[in-house]
PyMOL CGO cylinders between C-alpha atoms (Angstrom):
from pymol import cmd
from pymol.cgo import CYLINDER

trace = [
    CYLINDER, -10.91, -21.84, 4.76, -9.90, -19.48, 7.56, 0.3, 1, 1, 1, 1, 1, 1,
    CYLINDER, -9.90, -19.48, 7.56, -7.39, -16.64, 7.32, 0.3, 1, 1, 1, 1, 1, 1,
    CYLINDER, -7.39, -16.64, 7.32, -4.51, -18.69, 8.77, 0.3, 1, 1, 1, 1, 1, 1,
    CYLINDER, -4.51, -18.69, 8.77, -5.04, -21.43, 6.18, 0.3, 1, 1, 1, 1, 1, 1,
    CYLINDER, -5.04, -21.43, 6.18, -5.20, -18.88, 3.37, 0.3, 1, 1, 1, 1, 1, 1,
    CYLINDER, -5.20, -18.88, 3.37, -2.02, -17.25, 4.67, 0.3, 1, 1, 1, 1, 1, 1,
    CYLINDER, -2.02, -17.25, 4.67, -0.17, -20.58, 4.83, 0.3, 1, 1, 1, 1, 1, 1,
    CYLINDER, -0.17, -20.58, 4.83, -1.34, -21.35, 1.29, 0.3, 1, 1, 1, 1, 1, 1,
    CYLINDER, -1.34, -21.35, 1.29, -0.06, -17.95, 0.12, 0.3, 1, 1, 1, 1, 1, 1,
    CYLINDER, -0.06, -17.95, 0.12, 3.32, -18.64, 1.77, 0.3, 1, 1, 1, 1, 1, 1,
    CYLINDER, 3.32, -18.64, 1.77, 3.58, -21.93, -0.12, 0.3, 1, 1, 1, 1, 1, 1,
    CYLINDER, 3.58, -21.93, -0.12, 2.49, -20.22, -3.34, 0.3, 1, 1, 1, 1, 1, 1,
    CYLINDER, 2.49, -20.22, -3.34, 5.13, -17.51, -2.84, 0.3, 1, 1, 1, 1, 1, 1,
    CYLINDER, 5.13, -17.51, -2.84, 7.82, -20.17, -3.22, 0.3, 1, 1, 1, 1, 1, 1,
    CYLINDER, 7.82, -20.17, -3.22, 6.37, -21.38, -6.52, 0.3, 1, 1, 1, 1, 1, 1,
    CYLINDER, 6.37, -21.38, -6.52, 5.87, -18.14, -8.42, 0.3, 1, 1, 1, 1, 1, 1,
    CYLINDER, 5.87, -18.14, -8.42, 6.71, -18.30, -12.11, 0.3, 1, 1, 1, 1, 1, 1,
    CYLINDER, 6.71, -18.30, -12.11, 8.45, -14.93, -11.99, 0.3, 1, 1, 1, 1, 1, 1,
    CYLINDER, 8.45, -14.93, -11.99, 10.57, -13.48, -9.20, 0.3, 1, 1, 1, 1, 1, 1,
    CYLINDER, 10.57, -13.48, -9.20, 8.79, -10.45, -7.71, 0.3, 1, 1, 1, 1, 1, 1,
    CYLINDER, 8.79, -10.45, -7.71, 10.51, -7.06, -7.70, 0.3, 1, 1, 1, 1, 1, 1,
    CYLINDER, 10.51, -7.06, -7.70, 12.80, -6.23, -4.81, 0.3, 1, 1, 1, 1, 1, 1,
    CYLINDER, 12.80, -6.23, -4.81, 10.20, -3.80, -3.47, 0.3, 1, 1, 1, 1, 1, 1,
    CYLINDER, 10.20, -3.80, -3.47, 7.54, -6.52, -3.52, 0.3, 1, 1, 1, 1, 1, 1,
    CYLINDER, 7.54, -6.52, -3.52, 9.90, -8.99, -1.85, 0.3, 1, 1, 1, 1, 1, 1,
    CYLINDER, 9.90, -8.99, -1.85, 10.69, -6.48, 0.89, 0.3, 1, 1, 1, 1, 1, 1,
    CYLINDER, 10.69, -6.48, 0.89, 6.99, -5.81, 1.47, 0.3, 1, 1, 1, 1, 1, 1,
    CYLINDER, 6.99, -5.81, 1.47, 6.27, -9.55, 1.58, 0.3, 1, 1, 1, 1, 1, 1,
    CYLINDER, 6.27, -9.55, 1.58, 9.12, -10.05, 4.07, 0.3, 1, 1, 1, 1, 1, 1,
    CYLINDER, 9.12, -10.05, 4.07, 7.81, -7.34, 6.38, 0.3, 1, 1, 1, 1, 1, 1,
    CYLINDER, 7.81, -7.34, 6.38, 4.22, -8.59, 6.13, 0.3, 1, 1, 1, 1, 1, 1,
    CYLINDER, 4.22, -8.59, 6.13, 5.34, -12.16, 6.81, 0.3, 1, 1, 1, 1, 1, 1,
    CYLINDER, 5.34, -12.16, 6.81, 7.31, -11.11, 9.90, 0.3, 1, 1, 1, 1, 1, 1,
    CYLINDER, 7.31, -11.11, 9.90, 4.41, -8.98, 11.18, 0.3, 1, 1, 1, 1, 1, 1,
    CYLINDER, 4.41, -8.98, 11.18, 1.99, -11.85, 10.55, 0.3, 1, 1, 1, 1, 1, 1,
    CYLINDER, 1.99, -11.85, 10.55, 4.09, -14.48, 12.29, 0.3, 1, 1, 1, 1, 1, 1,
    CYLINDER, 4.09, -14.48, 12.29, 6.06, -12.56, 14.95, 0.3, 1, 1, 1, 1, 1, 1,
    CYLINDER, 6.06, -12.56, 14.95, 4.01, -9.42, 15.50, 0.3, 1, 1, 1, 1, 1, 1,
    CYLINDER, 4.01, -9.42, 15.50, 5.76, -6.11, 16.15, 0.3, 1, 1, 1, 1, 1, 1,
    CYLINDER, 5.76, -6.11, 16.15, 9.49, -6.00, 15.54, 0.3, 1, 1, 1, 1, 1, 1,
    CYLINDER, 9.49, -6.00, 15.54, 11.17, -7.78, 18.46, 0.3, 1, 1, 1, 1, 1, 1,
    CYLINDER, 11.17, -7.78, 18.46, 14.85, -7.55, 17.56, 0.3, 1, 1, 1, 1, 1, 1,
    CYLINDER, 14.85, -7.55, 17.56, 17.47, -4.86, 17.76, 0.3, 1, 1, 1, 1, 1, 1,
    CYLINDER, 17.47, -4.86, 17.76, 18.38, -3.05, 14.53, 0.3, 1, 1, 1, 1, 1, 1,
    CYLINDER, 18.38, -3.05, 14.53, 21.56, -4.25, 12.85, 0.3, 1, 1, 1, 1, 1, 1,
    CYLINDER, 21.56, -4.25, 12.85, 24.65, -2.57, 14.28, 0.3, 1, 1, 1, 1, 1, 1,
    CYLINDER, 24.65, -2.57, 14.28, 26.98, -3.31, 11.37, 0.3, 1, 1, 1, 1, 1, 1,
    CYLINDER, 26.98, -3.31, 11.37, 27.05, -0.09, 9.32, 0.3, 1, 1, 1, 1, 1, 1,
    CYLINDER, 27.05, -0.09, 9.32, 27.54, -2.15, 6.14, 0.3, 1, 1, 1, 1, 1, 1,
    CYLINDER, 27.54, -2.15, 6.14, 24.55, -4.45, 6.70, 0.3, 1, 1, 1, 1, 1, 1,
    CYLINDER, 24.55, -4.45, 6.70, 22.41, -2.51, 4.26, 0.3, 1, 1, 1, 1, 1, 1,
    CYLINDER, 22.41, -2.51, 4.26, 20.04, -5.40, 3.56, 0.3, 1, 1, 1, 1, 1, 1,
    CYLINDER, 20.04, -5.40, 3.56, 19.50, -6.06, 7.25, 0.3, 1, 1, 1, 1, 1, 1,
    CYLINDER, 19.50, -6.06, 7.25, 18.79, -2.40, 7.92, 0.3, 1, 1, 1, 1, 1, 1,
    CYLINDER, 18.79, -2.40, 7.92, 16.28, -2.15, 5.08, 0.3, 1, 1, 1, 1, 1, 1,
    CYLINDER, 16.28, -2.15, 5.08, 14.52, -5.33, 6.19, 0.3, 1, 1, 1, 1, 1, 1,
    CYLINDER, 14.52, -5.33, 6.19, 14.43, -4.14, 9.80, 0.3, 1, 1, 1, 1, 1, 1,
    CYLINDER, 14.43, -4.14, 9.80, 13.01, -0.76, 8.78, 0.3, 1, 1, 1, 1, 1, 1,
    CYLINDER, 13.01, -0.76, 8.78, 10.35, -2.33, 6.56, 0.3, 1, 1, 1, 1, 1, 1,
    CYLINDER, 10.35, -2.33, 6.56, 9.19, -4.55, 9.41, 0.3, 1, 1, 1, 1, 1, 1,
    CYLINDER, 9.19, -4.55, 9.41, 9.36, -1.71, 11.92, 0.3, 1, 1, 1, 1, 1, 1,
    CYLINDER, 9.36, -1.71, 11.92, 7.13, 0.44, 9.67, 0.3, 1, 1, 1, 1, 1, 1,
    CYLINDER, 7.13, 0.44, 9.67, 4.38, -2.13, 10.19, 0.3, 1, 1, 1, 1, 1, 1,
    CYLINDER, 4.38, -2.13, 10.19, 4.51, -1.70, 14.00, 0.3, 1, 1, 1, 1, 1, 1,
    CYLINDER, 4.51, -1.70, 14.00, 1.00, -1.91, 15.48, 0.3, 1, 1, 1, 1, 1, 1,
    CYLINDER, 1.00, -1.91, 15.48, -0.42, -3.46, 12.30, 0.3, 1, 1, 1, 1, 1, 1,
    CYLINDER, -0.42, -3.46, 12.30, -2.75, -6.25, 13.42, 0.3, 1, 1, 1, 1, 1, 1,
    CYLINDER, -2.75, -6.25, 13.42, -1.60, -9.73, 12.41, 0.3, 1, 1, 1, 1, 1, 1,
    CYLINDER, -1.60, -9.73, 12.41, -4.88, -10.38, 10.58, 0.3, 1, 1, 1, 1, 1, 1,
    CYLINDER, -4.88, -10.38, 10.58, -4.44, -7.28, 8.46, 0.3, 1, 1, 1, 1, 1, 1,
    CYLINDER, -4.44, -7.28, 8.46, -0.81, -8.17, 7.65, 0.3, 1, 1, 1, 1, 1, 1,
    CYLINDER, -0.81, -8.17, 7.65, -1.86, -11.71, 6.68, 0.3, 1, 1, 1, 1, 1, 1,
    CYLINDER, -1.86, -11.71, 6.68, -4.61, -10.43, 4.40, 0.3, 1, 1, 1, 1, 1, 1,
    CYLINDER, -4.61, -10.43, 4.40, -2.29, -7.97, 2.68, 0.3, 1, 1, 1, 1, 1, 1,
    CYLINDER, -2.29, -7.97, 2.68, 0.31, -10.74, 2.16, 0.3, 1, 1, 1, 1, 1, 1,
    CYLINDER, 0.31, -10.74, 2.16, -2.40, -12.97, 0.63, 0.3, 1, 1, 1, 1, 1, 1,
    CYLINDER, -2.40, -12.97, 0.63, -3.54, -10.12, -1.64, 0.3, 1, 1, 1, 1, 1, 1,
    CYLINDER, -3.54, -10.12, -1.64, -0.02, -9.40, -2.91, 0.3, 1, 1, 1, 1, 1, 1,
    CYLINDER, -0.02, -9.40, -2.91, 0.68, -13.06, -3.69, 0.3, 1, 1, 1, 1, 1, 1,
    CYLINDER, 0.68, -13.06, -3.69, -2.67, -13.33, -5.49, 0.3, 1, 1, 1, 1, 1, 1,
    CYLINDER, -2.67, -13.33, -5.49, -1.83, -10.27, -7.64, 0.3, 1, 1, 1, 1, 1, 1,
    CYLINDER, -1.83, -10.27, -7.64, 1.66, -11.56, -8.48, 0.3, 1, 1, 1, 1, 1, 1,
    CYLINDER, 1.66, -11.56, -8.48, 0.41, -15.07, -9.19, 0.3, 1, 1, 1, 1, 1, 1,
    CYLINDER, 0.41, -15.07, -9.19, -2.19, -13.64, -11.54, 0.3, 1, 1, 1, 1, 1, 1,
]
cmd.load_cgo(trace, "trace")
């Protein structure tokens, strides 16, 4: 199985976890997913000063700038494997 297949399997598994991951883990997974699928952040940061969730998500993704897609995919797979047990 190649990395893309393993990543897609991890994405499916992330939707079927017995326990909901912590907010920190969910944020990390979000950023890794976006980096894996879209590459470097390609949107403007939220302009609404009260969009706290949007700002945090944007920042988490932006922090992964220049991370290769393969590395982001592997880290996503590793996190899901640890959570899944």
